Backbone as CSV, one residue per row, in Angstrom:
resi,resn,N_x,N_y,N_z,CA_x,CA_y,CA_z,C_x,C_y,C_z
1,MET,123.188,189.312,158.557,123.079,189.816,157.411,122.206,191.336,157.420
2,ALA,122.859,192.366,157.049,122.033,193.308,157.425,122.019,194.392,156.127
3,THR,120.975,194.942,155.884,120.945,196.147,155.118,121.349,197.470,156.008
4,ASN,121.483,198.667,155.268,121.721,200.224,156.070,122.542,199.965,157.415
5,SER,123.566,199.587,156.907,124.826,199.331,157.699,125.047,200.582,158.419
6,ALA,125.622,200.651,159.808,126.118,201.664,160.564,127.530,202.018,160.090
7,ILE,128.352,201.053,159.274,129.368,201.375,158.944,129.705,202.653,157.732
8,GLU,130.335,203.355,158.156,129.995,204.610,157.371,130.551,204.551,156.008
9,TRP,131.517,203.639,155.642,132.126,203.482,154.298,131.211,202.439,153.500
10,THR,130.349,202.022,154.108,129.326,200.906,153.366,128.047,201.187,153.411
11,GLU,126.935,200.132,152.798,125.958,200.186,152.783,125.053,199.308,153.476
12,SER,125.593,197.893,153.265,124.897,196.709,153.893,126.389,195.629,154.124
13,THR,126.039,194.993,155.330,126.617,193.869,155.411,126.268,192.536,155.044
14,TRP,126.959,191.334,154.600,126.724,189.963,154.374,127.773,189.308,154.853
15,ASN,127.496,188.308,155.565,128.135,187.171,156.317,128.263,185.887,156.235
16,PRO,128.542,185.414,154.973,128.552,184.011,154.655,129.442,183.015,155.597
17,ALA,130.167,183.537,156.482,130.994,183.124,157.467,130.696,184.000,158.801
18,THR,130.817,183.681,159.945,130.876,184.283,161.346,132.095,184.010,162.217
19,GLY,132.489,184.680,163.013,133.490,184.270,164.193,134.883,184.171,163.468
20,CYS,135.851,184.281,164.310,137.125,184.500,163.974,138.052,184.246,165.470
21,THR,139.530,184.500,164.901,140.428,184.511,166.110,141.572,185.504,165.815
22,LYS,142.033,185.769,166.929,142.731,187.191,166.936,144.210,186.838,166.591
23,ILE,145.008,187.474,165.575,146.144,187.570,165.309,147.409,188.782,165.175
24,SER,146.874,189.788,165.656,147.564,190.791,165.665,146.746,192.207,166.546
25,PRO,147.547,193.002,167.043,147.120,193.952,167.967,145.893,194.619,167.523
26,GLY,145.125,194.696,166.549,144.179,195.421,166.155,143.000,194.480,166.501
27,CYS,143.066,193.344,166.753,142.280,192.713,167.205,141.667,192.271,168.585
28,LYS,142.409,193.220,169.247,142.650,193.154,170.676,141.030,193.457,171.429
29,HIS,140.413,194.479,170.900,138.866,195.042,171.256,138.205,194.790,170.163
30,CYS,138.114,193.627,169.696,137.323,193.435,168.398,135.887,193.636,168.609
31,TYR,135.163,194.417,167.498,133.824,194.834,167.699,133.230,193.559,167.361
32,ALA,133.435,192.861,166.423,132.724,191.891,166.033,132.557,190.777,167.264
33,GLU,133.605,190.551,167.932,133.465,189.402,168.697,132.474,189.843,169.873
34,ARG,132.657,191.406,170.654,131.473,191.966,171.476,130.040,191.357,170.740
35,MET,129.867,191.713,169.735,128.642,192.030,168.875,128.192,190.126,168.826
36,ALA,129.081,189.381,168.443,128.462,188.034,168.318,128.166,187.713,169.764
37,GLY,128.802,188.189,170.843,128.146,187.820,172.135,126.931,187.982,172.499
38,ARG,126.678,189.319,172.076,125.116,190.047,172.264,124.046,189.259,171.553
39,LEU,124.592,188.821,170.145,123.841,188.072,169.593,123.232,186.832,169.827
40,LYS,124.518,186.224,170.226,124.171,185.080,170.997,123.282,185.097,172.184
41,ALA,123.304,185.752,173.206,122.578,186.000,174.289,121.099,186.217,173.919
42,MET,121.020,187.132,172.650,119.798,187.369,172.187,118.892,186.172,171.565
43,GLY,119.670,184.929,171.105,119.080,183.946,170.831,119.130,183.878,169.023
44,GLN,119.911,184.742,168.469,120.177,184.902,167.258,120.670,183.269,166.353
45,PRO,120.080,182.888,165.811,120.333,181.444,165.192,121.816,181.216,164.612
46,ASN,122.348,182.477,163.839,123.698,182.190,163.244,124.589,182.440,164.358
47,TYR,124.155,183.018,165.462,125.476,182.934,166.575,125.359,182.025,167.732
48,VAL,124.515,180.846,167.497,124.854,179.868,168.617,126.046,179.391,169.144
49,ASN,127.171,179.276,168.120,128.315,179.140,168.265,129.429,180.320,168.971
50,GLY,128.655,181.421,169.057,129.316,183.031,169.701,130.226,183.148,168.594
51,PHE,131.731,183.378,168.831,132.238,183.965,168.045,133.377,182.889,167.425
52,ARG,132.852,181.649,167.701,133.654,180.588,166.940,133.449,180.295,165.420
53,LEU,134.391,180.249,164.753,134.419,180.386,163.215,133.358,179.359,163.119
54,THR,132.194,179.745,162.004,131.071,178.904,161.518,130.762,179.741,160.049
55,LEU,130.615,178.368,159.347,130.252,178.574,158.057,128.687,178.829,157.856
56,GLN,128.159,179.664,157.429,126.682,179.920,157.306,126.167,179.521,155.753
57,ASP,126.179,178.444,155.370,125.541,177.976,153.958,124.454,178.682,153.680
58,HIS,123.575,178.615,154.386,121.967,179.543,154.133,122.574,180.505,153.606
59,ALA,123.535,181.359,154.153,123.280,183.158,153.715,124.136,183.463,152.485
60,LEU,124.780,182.056,151.880,125.507,182.470,150.825,125.193,183.197,149.465
61,GLU,123.630,182.589,149.095,123.106,183.585,148.111,121.942,184.535,148.517
62,LEU,122.497,185.490,149.692,121.543,186.293,150.078,121.914,187.568,149.016
63,PRO,122.893,187.905,148.581,123.169,189.236,147.627,122.156,188.954,146.454
64,LEU,122.164,187.853,146.062,120.888,187.566,144.750,119.686,187.848,145.201
65,THR,119.198,187.888,146.561,117.705,188.191,146.842,117.860,189.883,146.763
66,TRP,118.940,190.631,146.792,118.875,191.939,146.944,118.824,192.651,145.709
67,LYS,117.549,193.062,144.969,117.530,193.570,143.660,118.207,195.048,143.656
68,THR,118.224,195.943,144.615,118.635,197.098,144.355,120.204,197.339,144.607
69,PRO,121.195,197.693,143.743,122.303,197.913,143.908,122.921,198.517,145.255
70,GLN,124.057,198.175,145.770,124.574,198.409,146.814,125.829,198.137,147.066
71,MET,126.634,198.992,147.956,127.929,198.602,148.423,127.755,197.594,149.510
72,ILE,128.537,196.431,149.526,128.277,195.500,150.562,129.340,194.939,151.085
73,PHE,129.812,195.104,152.416,130.560,194.544,153.187,130.891,193.406,153.188
74,VAL,131.806,192.744,153.004,131.589,190.916,152.833,132.557,190.499,154.237
75,ASN,131.310,189.846,155.221,131.916,188.928,156.322,132.493,190.160,157.546
76,SER,131.643,191.283,157.366,132.142,192.362,158.512,131.927,191.516,160.159
77,MET,131.807,190.358,160.177,131.685,189.491,161.324,132.714,188.393,161.284
78,SER,133.661,188.225,160.404,134.723,187.367,160.393,135.729,187.797,159.240
79,ASP,136.630,186.746,158.993,137.688,187.117,158.134,137.269,186.211,156.574
80,LEU,137.486,186.553,155.732,137.073,185.471,154.617,138.033,184.687,154.586
81,PHE,139.338,185.319,154.756,140.610,184.220,154.549,141.361,183.771,155.817
82,HIS,140.179,183.638,156.504,140.833,182.966,157.716,141.310,181.567,157.397
83,GLU,142.412,180.764,158.091,143.156,180.042,157.707,141.920,178.576,157.910
84,ASP,141.073,178.536,158.419,140.013,177.381,158.534,138.866,177.494,157.465
85,ILE,138.835,178.493,156.752,137.877,178.853,155.674,138.170,177.776,154.626
86,PRO,137.543,176.796,154.227,138.115,176.007,152.918,138.155,176.970,151.725
87,ILE,139.399,176.774,150.953,139.128,177.306,149.955,137.792,177.197,148.867
88,GLU,137.030,176.037,148.609,135.859,175.775,148.137,134.689,176.320,148.575
89,PHE,134.943,177.225,149.948,133.952,177.958,150.479,133.964,179.216,149.835
90,ILE,135.480,179.586,150.021,135.985,181.010,149.727,135.314,181.267,148.139
91,GLN,135.601,180.108,147.302,135.086,180.133,145.753,134.056,180.205,145.730
92,LYS,133.029,179.711,146.535,131.418,179.941,146.438,131.105,181.236,146.364
93,VAL,131.654,181.998,147.580,131.392,183.507,147.774,131.649,184.056,146.891
94,PHE,132.801,183.785,146.018,133.332,184.502,144.807,132.176,184.287,143.443
95,ASP,131.901,183.002,143.529,130.669,182.745,142.763,129.523,183.644,142.909
96,VAL,128.871,183.732,143.924,127.649,184.599,144.085,128.152,186.105,143.861
97,MET,129.294,186.751,144.476,129.783,187.840,143.847,129.536,188.257,142.442
98,ASN,130.109,187.124,141.382,130.099,187.387,140.029,128.974,186.977,139.624
99,ARG,127.931,186.627,140.042,126.518,186.032,139.681,125.618,187.589,140.022
100,ALA,126.027,187.957,141.169,125.118,189.275,141.859,126.001,190.389,141.657
101,ASP,126.388,190.710,140.187,127.162,191.671,139.939,126.776,193.011,139.700
102,TRP,125.398,193.466,140.039,125.026,194.634,140.315,125.106,195.126,141.570
103,HIS,125.894,194.503,142.526,126.078,195.068,143.674,127.905,195.284,143.760
104,THR,128.688,196.070,144.855,129.695,196.160,144.644,130.086,195.648,146.151
105,TYR,131.313,194.586,145.844,131.816,193.954,147.141,133.126,194.648,147.671
106,GLN,133.057,194.668,149.102,134.470,195.032,149.812,134.693,194.088,150.738
107,ILE,135.766,193.313,150.671,136.434,192.325,151.327,137.336,192.734,152.108
108,LEU,137.720,192.900,153.263,138.596,193.121,154.325,139.220,192.047,155.117
109,THR,140.568,191.989,154.991,141.262,191.058,155.566,142.583,191.239,156.361
110,LYS,142.829,190.814,157.797,144.293,190.743,158.017,145.336,189.621,157.640
111,ARG,144.621,188.753,156.907,145.292,187.463,156.536,145.772,187.618,155.052
112,SER,146.865,188.872,154.793,146.916,188.988,153.497,148.116,188.149,152.898
113,ASP,148.796,187.300,153.771,149.503,185.902,153.023,148.536,185.057,152.451
114,ARG,147.081,184.669,153.061,146.391,183.445,152.392,145.628,184.152,151.272
115,LEU,145.172,185.730,151.411,144.627,186.181,150.291,145.669,186.368,149.070
116,PHE,146.820,186.393,149.092,147.942,186.475,147.950,147.982,185.137,147.715
117,GLU,148.029,184.253,148.540,148.181,182.669,148.264,147.125,182.227,147.341
118,LEU,145.842,182.472,147.453,144.890,182.116,146.888,144.338,182.794,145.744
119,ASP,144.939,184.262,145.495,144.462,185.070,144.456,144.322,184.355,143.233
120,SER,145.338,183.553,142.652,145.333,182.693,141.273,144.177,182.099,141.217
121,GLN,143.571,181.468,142.357,142.244,180.417,142.178,140.904,181.100,142.437
122,LEU,140.773,182.601,142.504,139.848,183.153,142.737,139.332,184.101,141.301
123,PRO,138.086,183.758,141.255,137.364,184.690,140.036,137.132,186.110,140.247
124,TRP,138.152,187.247,140.362,137.963,188.388,140.407,137.478,189.072,139.477
125,ALA,136.281,189.882,139.494,135.423,190.536,138.900,135.670,191.987,139.130
126,ALA,135.271,193.242,138.471,135.479,194.591,138.487,134.507,194.972,139.791
127,ASN,133.780,194.382,140.311,132.721,194.693,141.304,133.256,194.437,142.891
128,ILE,134.540,193.504,142.682,134.958,192.895,143.783,136.117,193.821,144.258
129,TRP,135.735,194.296,145.330,137.038,195.283,146.009,138.039,194.405,146.930
130,VAL,139.061,194.658,147.297,139.638,193.915,148.507,140.765,194.751,149.253
131,GLY,140.745,194.816,150.666,141.395,195.598,151.456,142.347,194.782,152.490
132,VAL,143.092,195.526,152.887,143.865,194.699,154.206,143.700,195.875,155.374
133,SER,143.778,195.122,156.604,143.768,196.155,157.995,145.224,196.245,158.152
134,VAL,145.859,197.668,158.451,147.306,197.965,159.110,147.233,198.703,160.150
135,GLU,147.166,198.285,161.304,146.999,198.882,162.439,148.354,199.656,162.746
136,ASN,149.577,199.222,162.503,150.935,200.116,162.769,151.770,199.708,161.912
137,GLN,153.049,200.282,161.929,154.080,200.221,161.155,154.759,198.450,160.962
138,TYR,154.476,197.698,161.823,155.022,196.288,161.640,154.021,195.581,160.877
139,TYR,152.758,195.906,160.520,152.229,195.209,159.575,151.752,195.867,158.225
140,THR,152.676,196.554,157.930,152.690,197.209,156.425,153.092,195.982,155.170
141,PHE,153.684,194.936,155.915,153.678,193.823,154.565,152.766,193.372,154.159
142,ARG,151.234,193.815,154.848,150.076,193.193,154.311,149.875,193.925,152.973
143,ILE,150.205,195.040,153.087,150.249,196.032,151.731,150.900,195.343,150.470
144,ASP,152.157,194.711,150.685,152.679,194.395,149.758,151.929,193.125,149.237
145,HIS,151.399,192.226,150.039,150.516,191.133,149.524,149.527,191.761,148.757
146,LEU,148.649,192.770,149.147,147.430,193.055,148.547,148.097,193.637,147.042
147,ARG,148.866,194.404,147.032,149.552,195.048,145.952,149.341,193.837,144.652
148,LYS,149.987,192.864,145.301,149.936,191.585,143.973,148.837,190.691,143.693
149,THR,147.948,191.180,144.326,146.843,190.645,144.073,146.153,191.090,142.717
150,ARG,144.972,190.302,142.097,144.489,190.839,140.756,143.258,191.479,140.944
151,SER,142.714,191.963,142.122,141.700,192.663,142.583,141.573,194.081,141.517
152,ASN,140.491,194.515,141.343,140.602,196.054,140.243,140.824,197.207,141.657
153,VAL,140.136,196.957,142.493,140.253,197.852,143.381,140.823,197.387,144.705
154,LYS,141.921,197.999,145.287,142.428,197.754,146.426,142.677,198.874,147.408
155,PHE,142.237,198.578,148.907,142.064,199.684,149.613,142.690,199.221,151.123
156,LEU,143.284,200.061,151.698,143.780,199.933,153.111,142.650,200.657,154.175
157,SER,142.787,199.693,155.123,141.728,200.003,156.398,142.788,200.111,157.564
158,LEU,143.097,201.665,157.974,143.999,201.815,158.796,143.291,201.847,159.916
159,GLU,142.795,200.929,160.685,141.798,201.006,161.881,141.711,199.974,162.373
160,PRO,141.879,199.787,163.927,142.274,200.962,164.621,143.623,201.580,164.385
161,LEU,143.890,202.585,164.363,145.096,203.127,163.874,145.963,203.233,165.582
162,LEU,147.046,202.332,165.503,147.717,202.483,166.909,149.124,202.916,166.825
163,GLY,149.262,203.667,165.636,150.703,204.093,165.435,150.997,204.792,164.348
164,PRO,152.013,205.606,164.256,152.215,206.386,163.113,152.756,205.628,161.881
165,LEU,152.094,206.171,160.567,152.508,205.318,159.282,153.230,206.203,158.205
166,PRO,154.403,206.682,158.612,154.939,207.875,157.886,155.399,207.673,156.687
167,TYR,155.700,206.289,156.398,156.363,206.013,154.989,155.439,205.030,154.174
168,LEU,154.085,205.265,154.103,153.307,204.246,153.383,153.482,204.563,152.101
169,SER,153.627,203.003,151.290,153.779,203.243,150.047,152.553,202.778,149.335
170,LEU,152.085,203.979,148.533,150.434,203.965,148.221,150.649,203.378,146.726
171,SER,151.487,203.401,146.215,151.605,202.577,144.847,150.717,201.613,144.437
172,GLY,149.830,201.837,143.439,148.788,200.447,143.449,147.714,200.388,144.356
173,ILE,147.556,201.282,145.288,146.368,201.489,145.919,145.479,202.364,145.650
174,ASP,144.157,201.941,145.622,142.983,202.914,145.340,142.430,203.749,146.320
175,TRP,142.572,203.397,147.435,141.542,203.911,148.561,142.165,203.478,149.895
176,VAL,142.086,204.790,150.694,142.729,204.661,152.071,141.570,205.228,153.054
177,ILE,141.215,204.143,154.072,140.090,204.647,155.127,141.376,204.226,156.495
178,ALA,140.929,205.343,157.158,141.625,205.733,158.795,140.685,205.935,159.497
179,GLY,141.032,205.510,160.908,139.804,206.000,162.034,140.738,205.338,163.570
180,GLY,140.207,205.814,164.582,140.546,205.359,165.760,139.652,204.466,166.233
181,GLU,139.737,203.609,167.406,138.968,202.722,168.027,137.897,203.261,168.614
182,SER,136.685,202.698,168.783,135.488,202.885,169.241,134.598,202.147,170.019
183,VAL,135.457,201.987,171.154,134.842,200.879,172.298,135.331,201.252,173.604
184,PRO,134.602,200.644,174.724,135.219,200.865,175.885,136.584,200.754,176.193
185,ARG,137.413,201.212,176.620,139.078,201.044,176.819,139.592,201.322,175.543
186,ALA,139.091,202.333,174.591,139.657,202.495,173.187,141.025,203.155,173.562
187,ARG,142.016,202.697,172.648,143.287,203.262,172.732,143.450,204.382,172.002
188,PHE,144.597,205.155,172.585,144.880,206.206,171.891,145.100,206.610,170.517
189,VAL,144.693,207.542,169.850,145.070,207.794,168.217,145.529,209.512,168.390
190,ASP,146.759,209.600,167.786,147.387,211.003,167.801,146.776,211.454,166.415
191,PRO,145.899,212.869,166.482,145.909,213.528,165.221,146.772,213.770,164.253
192,ARG,148.206,213.546,165.064,149.258,213.884,164.063,149.402,212.493,162.913
193,TRP,149.069,211.252,163.267,149.099,210.139,162.559,148.123,210.240,161.692
194,VAL,147.028,210.673,161.800,145.661,210.934,161.084,146.020,212.027,159.856
195,LEU,146.766,213.041,160.422,146.942,214.152,159.317,148.121,213.542,158.916
196,ASP,149.096,213.030,158.847,150.202,212.608,158.118,149.298,211.463,156.940
197,ILE,148.833,210.711,157.228,147.978,209.685,156.647,147.352,210.453,155.459
198,ARG,146.411,211.350,156.057,145.651,212.196,154.926,146.397,212.652,153.842
199,ASP,147.681,213.573,154.346,148.578,214.404,153.613,149.300,213.572,152.665
200,GLN,149.669,212.360,153.038,150.063,211.353,152.041,149.341,210.713,151.047
201,CYS,147.817,210.852,151.363,146.991,210.226,150.271,146.847,211.255,149.479
202,VAL,146.931,212.635,149.900,146.565,214.107,148.803,147.952,214.074,148.227
203,ALA,149.129,213.611,148.625,150.421,213.804,147.635,150.421,212.944,146.734
204,SER,149.697,211.628,146.750,149.590,210.416,145.817,148.548,210.273,145.156
205,LYS,147.464,211.195,145.608,146.373,211.295,144.594,145.278,210.037,144.977
206,VAL,145.384,209.611,145.990,144.769,208.287,146.646,143.396,208.788,147.265
207,PRO,142.025,208.383,146.871,140.976,209.050,147.885,141.249,208.714,149.340
208,PHE,140.896,209.431,150.214,140.985,209.315,151.322,139.564,209.184,152.608
209,PHE,139.444,208.662,153.308,138.164,208.333,154.190,138.652,208.045,155.470
210,PHE,138.127,209.367,156.144,138.613,209.407,157.747,137.261,209.045,158.432
211,LYS,137.176,207.806,159.020,135.986,207.149,159.468,135.526,207.623,160.703
212,GLN,136.526,207.832,161.985,136.298,208.312,163.191,137.361,208.682,164.041
213,TRP,137.147,209.692,165.244,138.117,209.412,166.055,137.814,208.450,167.161
214,GLY,136.523,208.003,167.222,136.822,206.814,168.454,136.524,207.032,169.524
215,GLY,136.553,206.270,170.593,136.936,206.507,171.844,135.460,205.982,172.438
216,VAL,135.073,206.164,173.629,134.002,205.590,174.327,132.514,205.822,173.459
217,ASN,132.447,207.201,173.507,131.526,207.757,172.508,131.525,208.453,171.369
218,LYS,131.934,207.356,170.175,132.192,207.689,168.572,131.109,208.869,168.304
219,LYS,129.996,209.025,168.531,129.225,210.087,168.063,129.592,211.374,168.591
220,LYS,130.176,211.397,169.821,130.585,212.782,170.631,131.860,213.163,170.007
221,THR,132.772,212.047,169.628,134.295,212.566,169.255,134.227,212.953,167.494
222,GLY,133.156,212.244,166.929,132.523,212.721,165.672,133.577,212.163,164.657
223,ARG,133.777,212.793,163.315,134.749,212.639,162.110,135.104,213.684,161.535
224,LEU,135.264,214.984,162.100,135.968,216.137,161.514,137.139,215.873,161.562
225,LEU,138.105,216.319,160.590,139.458,216.248,160.653,139.593,217.831,160.189
226,GLU,140.241,218.711,161.157,140.858,219.963,160.726,139.253,220.736,160.072
227,GLY,138.358,220.502,160.917,136.886,221.082,160.406,136.227,220.621,159.376
228,ARG,136.561,219.532,158.412,135.934,218.918,157.733,135.941,217.370,157.637
229,THR,134.794,216.741,157.050,134.782,215.224,156.817,135.644,214.990,155.452
230,TRP,136.041,213.661,155.704,136.731,213.328,154.291,135.958,212.156,154.097
231,ASP,135.345,212.002,153.103,134.455,210.846,152.614,135.064,210.518,151.404
232,GLN,136.050,210.660,150.871,136.554,210.160,149.250,136.406,208.776,149.102
233,MET,135.967,208.356,147.785,135.837,207.085,147.482,136.596,207.015,146.069
234,PRO,137.061,205.617,145.977,137.702,205.508,144.817,136.494,205.043,143.804
235,LYS,137.258,205.287,142.237,135.975,205.322,141.330,135.981,204.001,140.718
236,ALA,134.784,203.473,140.873,134.497,201.853,140.770,134.787,201.446,139.085
237,PRO,135.442,200.778,138.860,135.555,200.371,137.049,134.312,199.455,136.875
238,ALA,134.514,199.813,135.445,133.071,198.992,134.652,133.367,197.407,135.422
239,VAL,131.837,196.867,135.502,131.728,195.458,135.847,132.051,194.821,134.872
240,GLY,132.701,193.515,135.250,133.100,192.690,134.314,134.572,191.759,134.706
241,VAL,134.545,190.497,134.440,135.600,189.424,134.630,137.072,190.069,134.442
242,GLU,137.778,190.167,134.981,139.345,190.696,134.020,139.783,189.137,133.928
C-alpha cells in the first residue's frame, strides 16, 4: 500500500489482494512478481506468501483513511478479477470505493472475461475506472469485453507493447496508455507501433498517454515521443452511482 507511486499515470497504489498467475505473453517479465520477491526477502508481512495470491483483508478500508483526494491504482500487485478472488471479496473492494468516493480508482485487468461476467453484480460509481491490458493483436478481444461493462471510464493499457495494433476499435474507449517494457531482458518495442497508436487516438479524439520506451534503464530511454511527452488524461465524470 503506497502513496506517491512511481507509476506515471497514477498517484497512489492500493492492494487489497497481492499475487497473481501468468495468463498471456505480457505477463512474462511481470514487475509485480519481481517486486513481491524483493518484499518477501525484506520481511514485508504482506508478502510472506511471495507472489502467491493472497487476500489482504486488513488493507480493505485503507482508502477511507486517506483524506486527500487522489488517483489510486487498485491492485497494482495483483489482478482484482483473478479467477481465485471470490466475488464477495471483489464486492467488498467496490463497497470501499463507493464509500471513499472522494478518490478516483483505476482498475486494470487481463481477465476481461471475468470482468464482463461479474459486471452486473458490481456497484459501479463514476469514480471507478476500469481498463484492460492488450499487449498485441491476439488480445484485442479484451477490448470488446471492456466495452460492454457499465464503467463510466474505460481505458486500455497497451503495455508492454509487444506488436503492432493497426486496427484498434476505440469506440466507447475513454483513454489509451502505451509503453515499452522496463525490465532486464526487456522485449523490443518498435517506435512505429507507438506512433500508429498515437495517431489512431488523435484521429478518434481519445486521450493518449505514452508511459515509457522502457528497456533496462527506463530513465535513460525516457518518455519523449517525437520530441514531446503525451500525458493526456480522460475527463472524469461527476461522482455518483450510475
